[in-house]
A tleap script that builds the chain and sets N, CA, C and O, in Angstrom:
source leaprc.protein.ff14SB
mol = sequence {
  NMET GLY GLY LEU ASP TRP ILE ASP ARG LEU
  VAL GLN GLN GLY LEU ALA LYS PHE GLU SER
  GLY ASN GLY TYR PRO THR ARG TYR ARG SER
  THR ALA ALA ALA VAL LEU PRO VAL ILE ARG
  ASP GLY ARG ALA PRO GLU HIE ARG GLY PHE
  ASP VAL LEU GLY ASP ASP TYR PHE THR ARG
  ALA GLY TRP VAL GLY ASP PHE THR HIE HIE
  PRO GLU ARG ILE ALA MET ARG SER PRO THR
  ASP GLN ILE VAL ILE GLU ALA TRP ASP GLN
  CSER
}
set mol.1.N position { 42.576 102.126 123.714 }
set mol.1.CA position { 42.677 100.691 123.962 }
set mol.1.C position { 41.361 100.046 123.547 }
set mol.1.O position { 40.280 100.506 123.915 }
set mol.2.N position { 41.472 99.013 122.804 }
set mol.2.CA position { 40.278 98.309 122.353 }
set mol.2.C position { 39.692 98.796 121.074 }
set mol.2.O position { 38.849 98.115 120.490 }
set mol.3.N position { 40.108 99.966 120.603 }
set mol.3.CA position { 39.540 100.547 119.418 }
set mol.3.C position { 39.942 99.843 118.122 }
set mol.3.O position { 39.366 100.072 117.059 }
set mol.4.N position { 40.927 98.998 118.246 }
set mol.4.CA position { 41.407 98.262 117.041 }
set mol.4.C position { 40.972 96.814 117.061 }
set mol.4.O position { 41.498 96.017 116.285 }
set mol.5.N position { 40.040 96.441 117.908 }
set mol.5.CA position { 39.572 95.051 117.959 }
set mol.5.C position { 39.150 94.557 116.627 }
set mol.5.O position { 39.499 93.437 116.254 }
set mol.6.N position { 38.403 95.349 115.875 }
set mol.6.CA position { 37.843 94.922 114.585 }
set mol.6.C position { 38.944 94.606 113.607 }
set mol.6.O position { 38.849 93.607 112.895 }
set mol.7.N position { 40.022 95.439 113.537 }
set mol.7.CA position { 41.052 95.143 112.584 }
set mol.7.C position { 41.964 94.014 113.094 }
set mol.7.O position { 42.502 93.241 112.302 }
set mol.8.N position { 42.132 93.927 114.417 }
set mol.8.CA position { 42.943 92.837 114.986 }
set mol.8.C position { 42.252 91.487 114.661 }
set mol.8.O position { 42.918 90.485 114.399 }
set mol.9.N position { 40.903 91.490 114.686 }
set mol.9.CA position { 40.193 90.257 114.294 }
set mol.9.C position { 40.458 89.866 112.830 }
set mol.9.O position { 40.610 88.695 112.486 }
set mol.10.N position { 40.503 90.912 111.989 }
set mol.10.CA position { 40.781 90.633 110.565 }
set mol.10.C position { 42.213 90.086 110.410 }
set mol.10.O position { 42.445 89.189 109.600 }
set mol.11.N position { 43.173 90.625 111.185 }
set mol.11.CA position { 44.529 90.121 111.107 }
set mol.11.C position { 44.550 88.672 111.569 }
set mol.11.O position { 45.187 87.846 110.915 }
set mol.12.N position { 43.886 88.325 112.663 }
set mol.12.CA position { 43.880 86.951 113.227 }
set mol.12.C position { 43.289 86.005 112.173 }
set mol.12.O position { 43.732 84.862 112.054 }
set mol.13.N position { 42.286 86.475 111.403 }
set mol.13.CA position { 41.624 85.639 110.391 }
set mol.13.C position { 42.376 85.586 109.076 }
set mol.13.O position { 41.947 84.920 108.134 }
set mol.14.N position { 43.524 86.304 109.010 }
set mol.14.CA position { 44.309 86.328 107.787 }
set mol.14.C position { 43.735 87.230 106.732 }
set mol.14.O position { 44.141 87.120 105.575 }
set mol.15.N position { 42.812 88.120 107.054 }
set mol.15.CA position { 42.164 89.016 106.139 }
set mol.15.C position { 42.786 90.394 106.073 }
set mol.15.O position { 42.416 91.212 105.230 }
set mol.16.N position { 43.754 90.657 106.986 }
set mol.16.CA position { 44.431 91.939 107.033 }
set mol.16.C position { 45.841 91.671 107.539 }
set mol.16.O position { 46.143 90.639 108.138 }
set mol.17.N position { 46.694 92.672 107.262 }
set mol.17.CA position { 48.094 92.557 107.701 }
set mol.17.C position { 48.564 93.770 108.396 }
set mol.17.O position { 48.414 94.886 107.899 }
set mol.18.N position { 49.161 93.562 109.598 }
set mol.18.CA position { 49.784 94.690 110.324 }
set mol.18.C position { 51.065 95.056 109.550 }
set mol.18.O position { 51.902 94.195 109.278 }
set mol.19.N position { 51.202 96.345 109.202 }
set mol.19.CA position { 52.368 96.732 108.440 }
set mol.19.C position { 53.410 97.432 109.321 }
set mol.19.O position { 54.595 97.114 109.225 }
set mol.20.N position { 53.000 98.374 110.174 }
set mol.20.CA position { 53.974 99.089 110.998 }
set mol.20.C position { 53.220 99.974 111.984 }
set mol.20.O position { 52.005 100.155 111.913 }
set mol.21.N position { 53.990 100.499 112.881 }
set mol.21.CA position { 53.433 101.556 113.730 }
set mol.21.C position { 53.423 101.264 115.218 }
set mol.21.O position { 53.605 100.141 115.689 }
set mol.22.N position { 53.197 102.366 115.920 }
set mol.22.CA position { 53.118 102.360 117.361 }
set mol.22.C position { 52.097 103.340 117.879 }
set mol.22.O position { 52.182 103.794 119.020 }
set mol.23.N position { 51.118 103.672 117.033 }
set mol.23.CA position { 50.077 104.632 117.402 }
set mol.23.C position { 50.216 105.994 116.756 }
set mol.23.O position { 49.347 106.853 116.905 }
set mol.24.N position { 51.323 106.193 116.032 }
set mol.24.CA position { 51.551 107.489 115.425 }
set mol.24.C position { 51.918 107.424 113.968 }
set mol.24.O position { 52.956 107.991 113.627 }
set mol.25.N position { 51.219 106.823 113.101 }
set mol.25.CA position { 50.063 105.939 113.364 }
set mol.25.C position { 50.458 104.454 113.372 }
set mol.25.O position { 51.632 104.107 113.244 }
set mol.26.N position { 49.465 103.607 113.522 }
set mol.26.CA position { 49.588 102.186 113.311 }
set mol.26.C position { 48.934 101.893 111.962 }
set mol.26.O position { 47.840 102.383 111.680 }
set mol.27.N position { 49.597 101.103 111.140 }
set mol.27.CA position { 49.148 100.968 109.743 }
set mol.27.C position { 48.861 99.494 109.440 }
set mol.27.O position { 49.646 98.612 109.789 }
set mol.28.N position { 47.739 99.249 108.796 }
set mol.28.CA position { 47.328 97.908 108.376 }
set mol.28.C position { 46.955 97.958 106.879 }
set mol.28.O position { 46.644 99.019 106.337 }
set mol.29.N position { 46.993 96.805 106.244 }
set mol.29.CA position { 46.557 96.694 104.851 }
set mol.29.C position { 45.606 95.509 104.745 }
set mol.29.O position { 45.819 94.469 105.367 }
set mol.30.N position { 44.545 95.682 103.941 }
set mol.30.CA position { 43.572 94.626 103.741 }
set mol.30.C position { 42.967 94.785 102.336 }
set mol.30.O position { 43.516 95.481 101.482 }
set mol.31.N position { 41.844 94.132 102.128 }
set mol.31.CA position { 41.137 94.262 100.828 }
set mol.31.C position { 39.780 94.896 101.120 }
set mol.31.O position { 39.281 94.875 102.246 }
set mol.32.N position { 39.205 95.459 100.059 }
set mol.32.CA position { 37.878 96.023 100.197 }
set mol.32.C position { 36.851 95.002 100.647 }
set mol.32.O position { 35.935 95.306 101.412 }
set mol.33.N position { 37.027 93.783 100.153 }
set mol.33.CA position { 36.056 92.716 100.525 }
set mol.33.C position { 36.039 92.459 102.038 }
set mol.33.O position { 34.992 92.108 102.583 }
set mol.34.N position { 37.170 92.625 102.725 }
set mol.34.CA position { 37.241 92.390 104.160 }
set mol.34.C position { 36.869 93.601 104.995 }
set mol.34.O position { 36.257 93.464 106.055 }
set mol.35.N position { 37.240 94.803 104.518 }
set mol.35.CA position { 37.014 96.018 105.367 }
set mol.35.C position { 35.699 96.684 105.100 }
set mol.35.O position { 35.033 97.069 106.061 }
set mol.36.N position { 35.268 96.853 103.870 }
set mol.36.CA position { 34.113 97.657 103.619 }
set mol.36.C position { 32.825 97.183 104.226 }
set mol.36.O position { 32.009 98.024 104.601 }
set mol.37.N position { 32.571 95.855 104.356 }
set mol.37.CA position { 31.349 95.467 105.071 }
set mol.37.C position { 31.285 95.952 106.527 }
set mol.37.O position { 30.201 96.117 107.086 }
set mol.38.N position { 32.460 96.178 107.132 }
set mol.38.CA position { 32.536 96.616 108.509 }
set mol.38.C position { 32.079 98.111 108.617 }
set mol.38.O position { 31.515 98.510 109.636 }
set mol.39.N position { 32.324 98.902 107.587 }
set mol.39.CA position { 31.985 100.319 107.689 }
set mol.39.C position { 30.917 100.766 106.702 }
set mol.39.O position { 30.638 101.961 106.604 }
set mol.40.N position { 30.327 99.857 105.985 }
set mol.40.CA position { 29.375 100.189 104.938 }
set mol.40.C position { 28.175 101.031 105.449 }
set mol.40.O position { 27.623 101.853 104.716 }
set mol.41.N position { 27.807 100.811 106.665 }
set mol.41.CA position { 26.627 101.551 107.210 }
set mol.41.C position { 26.942 103.005 107.622 }
set mol.41.O position { 26.067 103.733 108.091 }
set mol.42.N position { 28.205 103.401 107.436 }
set mol.42.CA position { 28.587 104.796 107.745 }
set mol.42.C position { 29.009 105.024 109.169 }
set mol.42.O position { 29.226 106.165 109.579 }
set mol.43.N position { 29.128 103.979 109.919 }
set mol.43.CA position { 29.583 104.127 111.316 }
set mol.43.C position { 30.917 103.418 111.498 }
set mol.43.O position { 31.236 102.444 110.817 }
set mol.44.N position { 31.659 103.935 112.421 }
set mol.44.CA position { 32.933 103.289 112.737 }
set mol.44.C position { 32.657 101.945 113.405 }
set mol.44.O position { 31.623 101.772 114.049 }
set mol.45.N position { 33.571 101.002 113.256 }
set mol.45.CA position { 33.386 99.663 113.841 }
set mol.45.C position { 33.280 99.788 115.380 }
set mol.45.O position { 33.958 100.593 116.019 }
set mol.46.N position { 32.390 98.945 115.928 }
set mol.46.CA position { 32.260 98.916 117.390 }
set mol.46.C position { 33.514 98.267 117.975 }
set mol.46.O position { 34.198 97.482 117.319 }
set mol.47.N position { 33.792 98.621 119.230 }
set mol.47.CA position { 34.954 98.053 119.893 }
set mol.47.C position { 34.671 97.912 121.412 }
set mol.47.O position { 33.658 98.422 121.890 }
set mol.48.N position { 35.500 97.270 122.126 }
set mol.48.CA position { 35.250 97.061 123.541 }
set mol.48.C position { 36.051 98.017 124.425 }
set mol.48.O position { 36.388 97.689 125.563 }
set mol.49.N position { 36.346 99.181 123.897 }
set mol.49.CA position { 37.104 100.180 124.655 }
set mol.49.C position { 36.502 100.454 126.011 }
set mol.49.O position { 35.364 100.056 126.265 }
set mol.50.N position { 37.200 101.097 126.862 }
set mol.50.CA position { 36.743 101.405 128.203 }
set mol.50.C position { 36.866 102.873 128.486 }
set mol.50.O position { 37.476 103.600 127.702 }
set mol.51.N position { 36.283 103.356 129.630 }
set mol.51.CA position { 36.420 104.748 129.983 }
set mol.51.C position { 37.862 105.103 130.142 }
set mol.51.O position { 38.656 104.299 130.630 }
set mol.52.N position { 38.229 106.347 129.721 }
set mol.52.CA position { 39.602 106.818 129.856 }
set mol.52.C position { 39.539 108.177 130.571 }
set mol.52.O position { 38.826 109.089 130.152 }
set mol.53.N position { 40.298 108.277 131.649 }
set mol.53.CA position { 40.379 109.529 132.418 }
set mol.53.C position { 41.810 110.059 132.260 }
set mol.53.O position { 42.784 109.437 132.684 }
set mol.54.N position { 41.887 111.246 131.625 }
set mol.54.CA position { 43.178 111.873 131.430 }
set mol.54.C position { 43.325 113.067 132.374 }
set mol.54.O position { 42.456 113.307 133.212 }
set mol.55.N position { 44.400 113.798 132.242 }
set mol.55.CA position { 44.662 114.976 133.063 }
set mol.55.C position { 43.556 116.002 133.001 }
set mol.55.O position { 43.196 116.615 134.006 }
set mol.56.N position { 43.015 116.182 131.789 }
set mol.56.CA position { 42.013 117.211 131.610 }
set mol.56.C position { 40.869 116.792 130.689 }
set mol.56.O position { 40.231 117.619 130.038 }
set mol.57.N position { 40.629 115.463 130.654 }
set mol.57.CA position { 39.525 114.968 129.819 }
set mol.57.C position { 39.023 113.626 130.326 }
set mol.57.O position { 39.727 112.910 131.038 }
set mol.58.N position { 37.816 113.304 129.953 }
set mol.58.CA position { 37.197 112.007 130.284 }
set mol.58.C position { 36.518 111.514 128.961 }
set mol.58.O position { 35.751 112.251 128.341 }
set mol.59.N position { 36.805 110.322 128.573 }
set mol.59.CA position { 36.252 109.725 127.379 }
set mol.59.C position { 35.506 108.446 127.695 }
set mol.59.O position { 36.080 107.521 128.269 }
set mol.60.N position { 34.245 108.380 127.333 }
set mol.60.CA position { 33.408 107.215 127.586 }
set mol.60.C position { 33.860 105.981 126.820 }
set mol.60.O position { 34.440 106.097 125.740 }
set mol.61.N position { 33.606 104.833 127.357 }
set mol.61.CA position { 33.913 103.558 126.709 }
set mol.61.C position { 33.256 103.535 125.322 }
set mol.61.O position { 32.135 104.016 125.155 }
set mol.62.N position { 33.952 102.979 124.340 }
set mol.62.CA position { 33.390 102.849 123.034 }
set mol.62.C position { 33.448 104.133 122.205 }
set mol.62.O position { 32.877 104.190 121.116 }
set mol.63.N position { 34.136 105.170 122.713 }
set mol.63.CA position { 34.261 106.423 122.011 }
set mol.63.C position { 34.970 106.230 120.698 }
set mol.63.O position { 35.934 105.469 120.608 }
set mol.64.N position { 34.489 106.927 119.661 }
set mol.64.CA position { 35.081 106.938 118.337 }
set mol.64.C position { 35.428 108.370 117.977 }
set mol.64.O position { 34.594 109.270 118.081 }
set mol.65.N position { 36.661 108.571 117.556 }
set mol.65.CA position { 37.079 109.897 117.118 }
set mol.65.C position { 36.606 110.203 115.773 }
set mol.65.O position { 35.520 109.767 115.389 }
set mol.66.N position { 37.366 110.940 115.019 }
set mol.66.CA position { 36.995 111.360 113.665 }
set mol.66.C position { 36.806 110.148 112.769 }
set mol.66.O position { 37.688 109.294 112.683 }
set mol.67.N position { 35.705 110.071 112.126 }
set mol.67.CA position { 35.417 108.971 111.165 }
set mol.67.C position { 34.738 109.573 109.970 }
set mol.67.O position { 33.651 110.138 110.090 }
set mol.68.N position { 35.355 109.464 108.829 }
set mol.68.CA position { 34.786 110.045 107.601 }
set mol.68.C position { 34.327 108.900 106.711 }
set mol.68.O position { 35.067 107.944 106.481 }
set mol.69.N position { 33.129 109.003 106.223 }
set mol.69.CA position { 32.537 107.937 105.411 }
set mol.69.C position { 32.176 108.508 104.045 }
set mol.69.O position { 31.567 109.575 103.967 }
set mol.70.N position { 32.544 107.813 102.965 }
set mol.70.CA position { 32.272 108.281 101.634 }
set mol.70.C position { 31.559 107.164 100.866 }
set mol.70.O position { 32.236 106.419 100.158 }
set mol.71.N position { 30.246 107.005 100.961 }
set mol.71.CA position { 29.544 105.906 100.330 }
set mol.71.C position { 29.751 105.848 98.820 }
set mol.71.O position { 29.826 104.760 98.249 }
set mol.72.N position { 29.843 107.007 98.167 }
set mol.72.CA position { 30.093 106.996 96.740 }
set mol.72.C position { 31.417 106.374 96.329 }
set mol.72.O position { 31.518 105.756 95.269 }
set mol.73.N position { 32.429 106.539 97.166 }
set mol.73.CA position { 33.740 105.942 96.931 }
set mol.73.C position { 33.702 104.454 97.243 }
set mol.73.O position { 34.329 103.658 96.544 }
set mol.74.N position { 32.981 104.077 98.270 }
set mol.74.CA position { 32.795 102.682 98.610 }
set mol.74.C position { 32.144 101.926 97.430 }
set mol.74.O position { 32.576 100.827 97.083 }
set mol.75.N position { 31.133 102.506 96.837 }
set mol.75.CA position { 30.418 101.857 95.768 }
set mol.75.C position { 31.292 101.607 94.560 }
set mol.75.O position { 30.998 100.723 93.754 }
set mol.76.N position { 32.363 102.373 94.420 }
set mol.76.CA position { 33.269 102.227 93.248 }
set mol.76.C position { 34.341 101.174 93.470 }
set mol.76.O position { 35.070 100.866 92.528 }
set mol.77.N position { 34.473 100.631 94.610 }
set mol.77.CA position { 35.575 99.686 94.942 }
set mol.77.C position { 35.298 98.297 94.404 }
set mol.77.O position { 34.148 97.858 94.381 }
set mol.78.N position { 36.314 97.617 93.980 }
set mol.78.CA position { 36.277 96.230 93.593 }
set mol.78.C position { 36.673 95.432 94.860 }
set mol.78.O position { 37.472 95.924 95.656 }
set mol.79.N position { 36.148 94.252 95.053 }
set mol.79.CA position { 36.465 93.450 96.232 }
set mol.79.C position { 37.943 93.209 96.456 }
set mol.79.O position { 38.367 93.007 97.593 }
set mol.80.N position { 38.743 93.227 95.388 }
set mol.80.CA position { 40.171 92.980 95.514 }
set mol.80.C position { 41.027 94.257 95.708 }
set mol.80.O position { 42.244 94.169 95.873 }
set mol.81.N position { 40.393 95.412 95.686 }
set mol.81.CA position { 41.134 96.656 95.903 }
set mol.81.C position { 41.784 96.649 97.255 }
set mol.81.O position { 41.181 96.202 98.231 }
set mol.82.N position { 43.028 97.143 97.337 }
set mol.82.CA position { 43.730 97.249 98.573 }
set mol.82.C position { 43.269 98.457 99.387 }
set mol.82.O position { 43.046 99.537 98.841 }
set mol.83.N position { 43.132 98.263 100.679 }
set mol.83.CA position { 42.670 99.248 101.602 }
set mol.83.C position { 43.774 99.438 102.621 }
set mol.83.O position { 44.290 98.460 103.160 }
set mol.84.N position { 44.147 100.684 102.895 }
set mol.84.CA position { 45.153 100.985 103.979 }
set mol.84.C position { 44.398 101.638 105.114 }
set mol.84.O position { 43.653 102.598 104.915 }
set mol.85.N position { 44.603 101.091 106.342 }
set mol.85.CA position { 43.963 101.637 107.520 }
set mol.85.C position { 45.043 102.243 108.400 }
set mol.85.O position { 46.017 101.575 108.747 }
set mol.86.N position { 44.871 103.492 108.758 }
set mol.86.CA position { 45.792 104.167 109.695 }
set mol.86.C position { 45.038 104.467 110.955 }
set mol.86.O position { 43.989 105.108 110.919 }
set mol.87.N position { 45.565 104.005 112.084 }
set mol.87.CA position { 44.930 104.269 113.340 }
set mol.87.C position { 45.880 105.100 114.198 }
set mol.87.O position { 47.028 104.714 114.418 }
set mol.88.N position { 45.394 106.244 114.681 }
set mol.88.CA position { 46.233 107.161 115.447 }
set mol.88.C position { 45.885 107.103 116.926 }
set mol.88.O position { 44.711 107.127 117.296 }
set mol.89.N position { 46.877 107.030 117.746 }
set mol.89.CA position { 46.721 107.035 119.208 }
set mol.89.C position { 46.090 108.351 119.635 }
set mol.89.O position { 46.400 109.404 119.078 }
set mol.90.N position { 45.205 108.290 120.625 }
set mol.90.CA position { 44.513 109.437 121.100 }
set mol.90.C position { 45.472 110.504 121.669 }
set mol.90.O position { 45.189 111.698 121.570 }
set mol.91.N position { 46.559 110.097 122.238 }
set mol.91.CA position { 47.456 111.073 122.850 }
set mol.91.C position { 48.185 111.846 121.800 }
set mol.91.O position { 48.990 112.719 122.123 }
savepdb mol mol.pdb
quit
């Protein structure tokens, strides 16, 4: 919860589009010009998530799961290139 704030803001601004999903995954489409500045520093976008207590785990607010960054690929993108974002529910 809250981990998609950054992409939801892009959708509200008309810079991204929700395509489908319910967490398995949720899929968005945008352009390199809108998305890459958010991740250019090699870190996942910040979000307002909160602590999550599960049956056998505890996750701190703001936790980010797997995030892979490829600066050499980012450098090759044109601002108009299409970017697909898939977000998977933690469960």
